[in-house]
C-alpha positions in Angstrom: 240.0 176.2 -25.4 237.9 179.1 -27.0 237.8 182.2 -25.4 235.8 185.1 -25.6 236.0 188.7 -23.9 233.0 189.3 -21.4 230.1 191.3 -22.8 228.3 194.3 -21.4 225.3 194.3 -19.7 223.4 195.2 -22.4 224.7 192.0 -24.5 224.7 190.0 -22.0 221.6 188.2 -22.7 219.9 184.7 -24.1 216.5 184.6 -26.2 214.1 183.4 -24.7 209.8 182.9 -24.9 207.4 182.6 -22.8 205.2 179.7 -22.6 202.2 179.7 -21.1 200.3 175.9 -19.7 197.9 174.4 -17.5 197.9 170.3 -16.6 196.5 167.7 -14.5 199.1 165.6 -12.1 198.3 162.1 -11.0 199.8 159.4 -8.6 199.5 155.9 -7.6 199.0 154.6 -4.6 202.4 153.5 -3.2 200.6 150.1 -1.5 198.3 149.0 -3.8 200.8 149.3 -6.5 203.4 147.5 -4.6 200.8 144.0 -4.0 200.1 144.2 -7.5 203.2 144.3 -9.2 204.6 141.7 -7.1 202.5 139.0 -8.9 204.6 137.0 -10.6 202.0 137.4 -13.8 202.0 140.9 -14.2 206.2 140.9 -13.5 206.4 137.9 -16.6 204.0 140.6 -18.9 206.3 143.6 -18.6 209.5 141.1 -19.2 208.0 140.6 -22.6 208.4 144.2 -23.6 211.7 143.9 -22.1 213.1 141.2 -24.2 211.5 142.9 -26.9 213.3 145.8 -26.4 216.4 144.0 -25.7 216.0 142.0 -28.4 216.0 146.0 -30.8 218.9 147.2 -28.8 221.4 144.8 -29.2 220.9 144.7 -32.6 221.6 148.2 -33.0 224.4 148.6 -30.3 222.4 150.0 -27.7 222.1 149.2 -24.0 219.4 147.2 -22.5 216.8 148.4 -20.3 214.3 146.6 -17.8 210.8 147.9 -18.1 209.0 148.1 -14.8 205.0 146.9 -14.7 204.5 150.6 -13.2 206.5 151.8 -16.1 203.8 150.5 -18.3 201.2 150.8 -16.3 201.7 154.9 -15.7 202.8 155.2 -19.9 199.3 153.2 -20.9 197.0 155.6 -18.4 198.3 158.3 -19.6 197.7 157.7 -23.0 194.2 157.0 -22.7 193.7 160.0 -20.4 195.2 162.2 -23.3 193.1 160.4 -25.9 190.0 161.1 -23.1 190.8 164.5 -22.9 191.4 165.3 -26.6 187.3 164.9 -26.7 186.0 166.2 -23.7 188.4 169.2 -23.7 188.6 169.7 -27.1 192.1 169.7 -27.9 194.1 168.9 -30.5 195.5 165.6 -30.5 199.3 166.8 -30.5 198.4 169.6 -28.2 198.5 167.5 -25.0 201.8 165.9 -23.7 202.8 163.6 -21.3 205.7 163.5 -18.5 205.9 160.4 -16.5 207.6 160.7 -12.5 208.7 156.8 -12.0 211.3 155.5 -10.1 211.4 152.2 -7.9 214.4 153.2 -5.8 214.1 153.6 -2.3 215.2 157.1 -2.4 213.0 158.3 -4.5 210.0 156.2 -5.4 207.6 157.5 -7.5 204.4 156.7 -9.6 203.1 159.9 -11.0 202.3 161.6 -14.2 201.6 164.3 -15.6 199.2 165.2 -18.8 200.4 169.1 -19.8 199.8 171.8 -22.8 202.1 174.3 -23.0 202.3 176.9 -26.0 203.1 180.2 -26.7 199.7 181.2 -27.6 196.7 181.4 -26.1 195.5 177.6 -26.1 197.8 177.0 -23.1 195.4 178.8 -21.3 191.9 177.6 -22.4 191.7 176.3 -19.0 189.7 172.5 -20.0 192.5 171.0 -18.1 192.1 173.0 -15.2 188.1 172.7 -15.6 188.5 168.6 -16.0 190.7 168.0 -12.9 188.1 168.6 -10.4 186.9 165.9 -8.4 183.5 165.6 -9.9 185.2 165.5 -13.2 188.3 164.0 -13.3 186.7 160.8 -12.3 184.8 160.8 -14.8 187.2 161.2 -17.2 189.2 158.1 -15.9 185.9 155.7 -16.3 185.5 156.5 -19.6 189.3 156.3 -20.3 189.3 152.8 -18.8 186.2 151.8 -20.0 187.4 152.2 -23.7 190.2 150.5 -22.5 188.3 147.4 -22.0 187.5 147.1 -25.9 189.9 148.2 -28.6 188.1 148.1 -32.3 190.6 145.7 -33.5 190.2 143.5 -31.1 190.8 140.7 -30.1 193.9 141.9 -33.1 195.6 144.0 -31.1 194.9 142.0 -27.3 196.7 138.8 -29.0 199.2 140.0 -31.2 200.3 142.1 -28.8 202.0 138.5 -26.9 204.4 138.9 -30.2 204.6 142.8 -29.5 203.4 145.2 -32.0 203.8 149.0 -32.8 207.7 150.8 -32.7 210.0 148.3 -32.7 207.7 145.9 -31.2 207.7 146.8 -28.0 203.8 147.4 -27.1 201.7 144.8 -26.1 198.0 145.2 -26.6 198.4 149.1 -27.5 197.6 150.0 -31.3 196.9 153.5 -33.2 193.0 152.6 -32.3 192.9 152.5 -28.6 196.5 153.5 -27.2 198.8 155.7 -30.1 199.4 158.9 -29.7 201.1 161.6 -32.3 204.9 161.1 -31.4 205.6 164.8 -29.9 203.5 164.1 -27.5 204.8 160.6 -26.0 208.0 160.1 -23.9 209.2 157.2 -25.2 208.1 157.4 -29.1 205.1 155.2 -28.7 206.8 152.3 -27.3 205.9 150.6 -23.7 202.4 150.5 -23.9 200.0 147.9 -23.1 196.2 147.7 -22.3 196.8 144.2 -20.7 198.4 145.8 -17.6 196.1 148.2 -17.2 192.3 146.8 -17.7 193.5 142.9 -18.0 193.6 140.7 -20.9 191.3 138.5 -22.8 193.1 135.5 -20.9 193.2 136.9 -17.4 190.7 140.0 -17.3 192.0 140.3 -13.8 195.7 140.5 -14.2 195.3 144.9 -14.8 195.8 147.0 -12.0 192.6 148.5 -12.8 190.3 145.5 -13.3 188.1 145.5 -10.5 187.3 149.5 -10.5 185.9 152.3 -13.0 184.9 149.3 -15.3 182.0 151.6 -16.8 
């Protein structure tokens, strides 16, 4: 066992640095989310991602993982909003990050996401995200992000190719560098588990998405 003598109060310290930041947190309506994710076609599309990841995990000796529709939905919406906020606020593409709060357990049912910036310099306090969180601005940000999600510059290839998986470990459906991917330092899941289809619908089923009937531009 490694032991050390106690340090004097003047020496008993750890290095640290000050981080300044701001962010926007949003949640999805619980009742509407439950009705949407209970649809068989929604479950089937999310299962495609679970199957793709399961195949990769088995080859690498990793544990399988169930990817729920709400996780894919929130993760993709987070990416779409970050891409929109980059243009609206002027932050660099690697400055904004996400933190997902997703759980289906009875004790801790969560469906939210935080988009934030944190830095040791003044970029963390520019105020752009705080301003965009105002009601008169945040709706326009959502509307623009969802309107852009309806058509990727590589569609119909992006939407169609996604059925077989694309991106890192083939764990994305309709999501590519032209529409849904971010710098990897901005993403919790290394740009995996994304699908525009579960957000705004697909070419074959426009009503599949959670936001299919709203914010259509």
